[in-house]
N, C-alpha and C positions, 0 to 999 in steps of 0.2 A: 208179453213182447216176446218174440224171439230175436236174436241177435245173430246174423250170419256169421261164418267163419272168418270172412275178408274182413266186416266190419269189427270185429273183436278184436283180429291183429294190428287191425289199422289205429283203433284207438289206442290199444296199449302202447303201439310204436309212438304214437303221437304223444302220449304222457311220460313213457322213458326220453324221448328226446328234449321236452321241455324240461323233465327234471337234470338231464346231463348238461343242457344248456344254463339252466341257473347254477348248478355245480362248476361248471366251467367259468361263470361269472365271478362267483366267488374267490376261485383259484386266481382270474386275472388280477382281481381288486387287491388279493393279499399279495400277490408279486409285485403290482405297484405302489401298495401301500397308500391307497387312496380310496374314497368312499364312493365315488362314481367314475366311471371310465369315459361318458360323454356327457354333454349335456342333456341329452334324453333321461339318463337315468335320474338327475336330480336338476332340472331346470333353475330353481331358484337359488340353490346351492352353488350353481355352476356360474351363474350371474354374479354371485357376491364372490366368488374366488375370483373372476375375470377381473372386477373391480380392484379388488387388493393387490393383486397380480401388478395391474398397471401402475396401481400406487407406489408400489415397492421399486418397480421399473423406474419412473420417473425420479423417484429419491435417489436412487441408485445415481443417475445422471446428473442429481443434484450435488450429489457426494464427489463426484468425479471431476464437476468443474471447482469444488471446493478445494480440492488437492491441487488442481491445475493454476488456481487463483493464490494458493498459498505458496507454492513454488516461486510464482512469478514476485511475490510480496518478499519473498527470501532472499530472493537476488538483489530485489532493490534494498533491503535492509543492508545487504554485506556491502552494497556500493556506497550505502549513506555512512555507515559506521568508517569505512575508510576514508571519505570526505571529513567526518568529523577528527579525524586523526591527523589528517593533512592539516586543517585549520588549524588546529589545538597547536601542532608544531611549528606552522607561520608564527599564529601570536606570539609564542614562545622566542623566534628567532629576532621578531619586532621589536620587543621589550629586550632582548640581549644587543640589540642593534643601536638601543638609546646610551649603550655606556659612552661616557666620554672617555674613556681611556683606549677604544680602539682606533685604529688607524686605518687609511682608505681602503688598506689592501685587506684588511679584515672586515671592513664593510663589504668589500667586493666578494669576498668568502662567502659572506652571509648571502649575499645578494644570489651567488651562484646556487646555494641550498635551494633559496627559496625560489628560485626559477625554476629547480628541478621538483620542486614541490607541487609547483603552478602547472608545469607538464604532466605530473602525475595526476593533477585533478582534473586535468581536461580529459585526459584518457579517460578516467571513472565517468565522467559526464557523457562520454561517448562510450561507453560499454554497453554490450550487448547479452541478450540471454543464452547465447551458445548457439542459436537457429537463425541468426541474421536479423532479429528483431530488437532492435536498440530502444533501453529501457526507458530513457527520459524524451524521445521525440514525440511524444503525443500520437496522434494517428499518422505522423508521417515516419512509422518505426522503420520502414525499409531502407533510410539513410540516418547518417550520424546527425546528431541534433547540434552539435557546434562545428561551425566551420572556421579555419584560421583566415584571416584578412590580411591582405597584402601589405599593409602598414604596421603589423603585429596587433595581436589582440585576437579574441573571438567573437563570433555573430551567432545569436542562435536561428537556426533556419527551420525548426520543427514548430508543434503549434502546441495550443495548449488545450488539446482533447483529453479526456479522460479514458482511457479502456474501462468499459465495465464489464463485469462477466455474471450472469444470473446463477447465484448460488445458493437458492432457495426459492421457492414458491413466489414468495413476495418480496423478494430481497436481491437488488444488481448493488454490486460492490465493486469500486475503483481497483484494479491491480496494477494501478502505475500513477506517476505523478510527471507531469512535464517539466522539463530542464529550465523553462523560465523561474517556474514557481519554488524552484529548489534552489537553482545558483545564481538567479537575478531579482530575488525578492526578499524584502525583510518583513518583518513582522510589525503589525500596526503600532505595539507600545514600543516599538525602538527607541524612540526619543529623537536627541537633536545630534548632528554630527558638525561641528566645528573646523573650516579649511583656511588656508590662507592662499590668497592670491600668488600666481607663480612668478610677479613683478615686485613684491614686498622686497624692499631693501634694507628694513631696520632689523633690530634685534628682538622684537617682540613676541614673547613664547604664550600662547592660551592655556590657559587650565582647563579641566573637563567644566562642562554645563551641568547645572543644576536646577532642578524644578522649586520654586519658589511659592508661586502661584498659578496654578492650574486652570483658575477661574479668571484668570485676565481676558482682558478682549481680544488681545492680540496672540494670546496662547495658541499654537500650533500654526503660526504664520512663519516663514522664513525671511531672514534678516539679514544685513549687512553693516559690518561695523568697520568705518572709515575713522582716518585719523589726519589732522591737520593742526599744525601751530600748537601740539599740545594739548590738544582736547579731540574727542572723540564723538561721533555721532552716529547714533543706530536709526537705520531705515528697513522698513519693510520692504522687502521686494514685489511689492503690489505694483499695479500700473494707473497713477503714478505712485511713487514711494511715498511713504508717511513716515516722519519722523516718530520714534518710538521711546528714545533717550538721547540726552546730550550732555556733555559737562566737560570738566576738566581732566587729563587722564594723570591718575597717580598710580605707579608700578603696584602690583600687589591688591589694589583697592577693586572691589567687586563692582562691575557693571550690571547692573539690575534694568530688563527690558521684557516685555512681552511675557511674565511670568518666569523670566529664567534669570540665572546668573552665572555670569563669569569673570574671571581675572587675568590681566595679562603681567609676566614679567618682562624685563628687559625694556628696551625705548622703541617701539614702532616709529617710522619714519613717516613724514608728511607723504601722503597719499596713499599709504598701505590701507589695504583692507584685507578683511575675512568674512565670510561666509558663514552665519550658523543659520542651517537648513535642518528642516525634517528629514530624518533617513531615508522615506521614501523619496526626497526629491536631492539628496546628496549623492547619488549614483548608488545602484542598488548590484551592480554588475560585479561580484565578486573577482573574476577574470581582470578587470579593468583595474580594479583597486588594488591587487597584488602585483600587476604590470606595473603600476603608478610606484608603488613599493621596491621594486626591484629596480627601478630607473632613479630613485630617490637616493638608494642607498649606492648606486655605482656612479654618484655624482662627486668627485673629489671635493674636499673640504680645504684640501690645502690651498693656502692665498685666498681663500674666500671671508677670512676672519669669523667673527661673532655673528654677522648676518647668516652666512652659509650654515653656521650651526644651528641658527634658529629656525631657516628655512627646515632644514633637516629634522630637529625635534617637531614642529609640528607635522610635517608630512608623516614622522613616526605616529603621532597622535591620530592623526586622522585614520590613517591605515589600520590600526589597533581598533578604533571603535568600529568602523566598518567591516574587519575582519571578525569581531566579536559579534556584533550583527547578524553577519552571514553565517556564523557558527550556530547562533541561537536559532535562526531559521531553518539549517538544515535539521537541528535537534526536535524541531516542532514537527518538520516533515516526518523524520524518524519515529516520533511519538505517535502521528497518524498512523503510519503503516505498522506498527506494534499494536495498536488499537482495533485495525482491521482484520489481524493475524488472529486477535483474541475472540473477534466477533465471528471469525470461520471458526474458531476451537469453539464457542457456545453451540453455531450452528451445528458442528459434527454432533455434538454432545446431544442436543434435541433431534435431530435427524436420527441418531442410532436409537435413542428411546423410543422413537415412532416406529421406526421399522421393526422393532422389537414386538411393540405392540399388534404392527399389521401382521408381523408373520405368526404371533400367537393366536391371533383371528383367523387366518388363514388357515392354519393348521387346525383349531375347530373346526371350520368349514370341512374342509376335505380330507384330512389326516384320517385313514383307517384306525378302528381301534382292534388291535390283533386280537386279544381274547376272544371278542364277541365276532369275529370274522372266524377263527379258528373254528370255533363252538357249530358257527351256521355251517361250515365246510363239513366238519362229521355228521354233522345232523341231516344234510344234503345227502352225503355221502350214503348214510346208513339207510336213508328214505330211500336211494336210487335202488341200493343193493337188494332192499324188501322186494320194491318193486320187480326187480328183474326175475327174484327168486318165484315171487307169487306167478308171474306171468310164465315162467319156466313148466311150473306146477300145472297151473290151467292148461297150459298148452300140450302137455301130454297126455292130458284125461282123453279117454275114449270108451263108447259105449263095449268095445270090443273086450275091455280089460275085465267086465264082468258077466262076459259069454263064460 
């Protein structure tokens, strides 16, 4: 079969062009460091690489969310740490205020210090994250969660929403706690709180409440102890009330009722009453508790006699128990914050391990082996050069050379 000159040139040109294209493809892959430049080069590998790349991008988003969640929790942790310090200071000052050698002026000075701590506590409760979002406001994070009341005290105006953040594919984590659960709540195991009524005129001072029988039918109810004619009567605060215990009062002797026990020193006057309530029903607002403590310390004892001293000691005991309950509650919330931060650390560790495996898999799919690619490059380059030299030789042959 005869091959025309034009066909000869055309076929050789196409062959050299294909070799040049293959050589250029190898050069591009060497430059990019990848096995394929387009999905057409390796459809299966390109699809796998795309899936792994999307997984890595999603993991990066979760990592960014965890970073923001950690920052939010650290801000809350700082605020709660400051709260525990303030509450501990108030507890110390409350115990100090019970010193019988203090004068009205001394107690007034302590009241001023406690009021300062209270103001700082309200400031912490209304702290924000630096971007105008209040830490303890729930979903109403655009405005301060605690508002001052005209007659004194503060009111919670936030809500109990928890701001959740998606920190992993199957995990949403709360990055905040609402102010009510932090500053106006006690733990379920907080126990009982005893308090004297404002109109008491005797010298009765109650002791701490202890649990003697948690299986009692009345255990967990709220009680009122009243004194009349040298006798005491303990009634539940049910409707109608039920008598839980009664008898002749003896100073220092325990009064047992509803699985509880306490005693009184001094002599309660006729008509004096004391509430023994579960902590959740005894007033859980720490701001109100501290405000009542300040008021009690600023009330002069001069001229009030033993009855005024008894009222002060009872008020201090009540405040001490309530502040302790509030302190324990804040510590519980702080522990929860720490647990969430630990969980984020664990998710970060797991995410980093998954990313490492995904990146290794992605590298195996698309990363080029430089040694084999360079070898292929030189092979194709040599082949192209040989083809070009052969074509040049053949193209120069003519019958005239043999005449």
